[in-house]
VOPALO-194995 format. One record per residue (C-alpha): residue number from 1; residue in three letters; z, y, x. Coordinates in steps of 0.5 Angstrom, whole numbers. Layout:
<rs>
+-----+--------+-------+-------+-------+
! num ! residu !    zz !    yy !    xx !
+-----+--------+-------+-------+-------+
! NUM !    ALA !     Z !     Y !     X !
...
+-----+--------+-------+-------+-------+
</rs>
This chain:
<rs>
+-----+--------+-------+-------+-------+
! num ! residu !    zz !    yy !    xx !
+-----+--------+-------+-------+-------+
!   1 !    MET !   205 !   184 !   241 !
!   2 !    PRO !   206 !   182 !   234 !
!   3 !    LYS !   200 !   180 !   229 !
!   4 !    ILE !   199 !   183 !   222 !
!   5 !    GLN !   202 !   177 !   217 !
!   6 !    TRP !   197 !   177 !   212 !
!   7 !    GLU !   198 !   169 !   210 !
!   8 !    LYS !   205 !   169 !   208 !
!   9 !    LEU !   205 !   176 !   205 !
!  10 !    PRO !   210 !   176 !   200 !
!  11 !    ARG !   207 !   176 !   193 !
!  12 !    ALA !   210 !   183 !   191 !
!  13 !    MET !   207 !   186 !   197 !
!  14 !    TRP !   200 !   184 !   195 !
!  15 !    GLN !   201 !   187 !   188 !
!  16 !    HIS !   203 !   193 !   191 !
!  17 !    LEU !   197 !   193 !   196 !
!  18 !    ARG !   192 !   192 !   190 !
!  19 !    GLN !   196 !   197 !   186 !
!  20 !    ARG !   195 !   202 !   192 !
!  21 !    ALA !   188 !   200 !   193 !
!  22 !    GLN !   186 !   201 !   185 !
!  23 !    GLU !   190 !   208 !   185 !
!  24 !    ARG !   187 !   211 !   191 !
!  25 !    GLN !   180 !   208 !   189 !
!  26 !    ILE !   179 !   204 !   196 !
!  27 !    SER !   172 !   201 !   195 !
!  28 !    GLN !   170 !   194 !   195 !
!  29 !    ASP !   166 !   196 !   202 !
!  30 !    ASP !   173 !   199 !   204 !
!  31 !    LEU !   177 !   193 !   203 !
!  32 !    PHE !   171 !   188 !   207 !
!  33 !    ALA !   172 !   193 !   213 !
!  34 !    VAL !   180 !   191 !   212 !
!  35 !    ALA !   178 !   184 !   212 !
!  36 !    GLU !   173 !   184 !   218 !
!  37 !    ARG !   179 !   188 !   222 !
!  38 !    LYS !   184 !   182 !   220 !
!  39 !    ALA !   179 !   177 !   223 !
!  40 !    LEU !   180 !   180 !   229 !
!  41 !    HIS !   187 !   179 !   229 !
!  42 !    PRO !   189 !   185 !   232 !
!  43 !    ASP !   196 !   187 !   235 !
!  44 !    VAL !   201 !   191 !   232 !
!  45 !    PRO !   207 !   195 !   234 !
!  46 !    GLU !   214 !   193 !   232 !
!  47 !    ASP !   215 !   200 !   229 !
!  48 !    GLU !   210 !   204 !   224 !
!  49 !    TRP !   203 !   204 !   225 !
!  50 !    PHE !   196 !   205 !   221 !
!  51 !    LYS !   189 !   204 !   222 !
!  52 !    ASP !   184 !   210 !   220 !
!  53 !    PHE !   178 !   207 !   217 !
!  54 !    GLY !   175 !   214 !   216 !
!  55 !    SER !   175 !   214 !   208 !
!  56 !    PHE !   182 !   211 !   208 !
!  57 !    LYS !   188 !   208 !   212 !
!  58 !    LEU !   192 !   202 !   212 !
!  59 !    CYS !   199 !   203 !   214 !
!  60 !    GLY !   205 !   198 !   216 !
!  61 !    LYS !   211 !   197 !   220 !
!  62 !    GLY !   211 !   191 !   225 !
!  63 !    THR !   208 !   185 !   222 !
!  64 !    LEU !   207 !   187 !   215 !
!  65 !    PRO !   202 !   192 !   212 !
!  66 !    SER !   205 !   196 !   207 !
!  67 !    THR !   200 !   201 !   204 !
!  68 !    PHE !   194 !   204 !   203 !
!  69 !    LEU !   193 !   212 !   204 !
!  70 !    THR !   187 !   216 !   202 !
!  71 !    ALA !   183 !   219 !   208 !
!  72 !    ALA !   187 !   226 !   207 !
!  73 !    GLN !   194 !   223 !   206 !
!  74 !    VAL !   198 !   224 !   213 !
!  75 !    ALA !   200 !   217 !   216 !
!  76 !    HIS !   206 !   216 !   220 !
!  77 !    GLY !   207 !   211 !   226 !
!  78 !    LYS !   202 !   209 !   232 !
!  79 !    ARG !   195 !   210 !   231 !
!  80 !    LEU !   191 !   203 !   232 !
+-----+--------+-------+-------+-------+
</rs>
């Protein structure tokens, strides 16, 4: 299975993720949880997926993370 592509993430995607984290009030501690998960090099499906961290969700498609959602927002795809 593919892994999340963090190292070569397009600049526009980084900007989008930062903006969504700010808008949805994703805390610094929450972002550290993403970094810890990233260090595990988790497998992701080629289709849509999401990882529920409890207070927020990270969503993506294939190797690319695409957005952050609040805990109340509905995510689509395979739950990791």
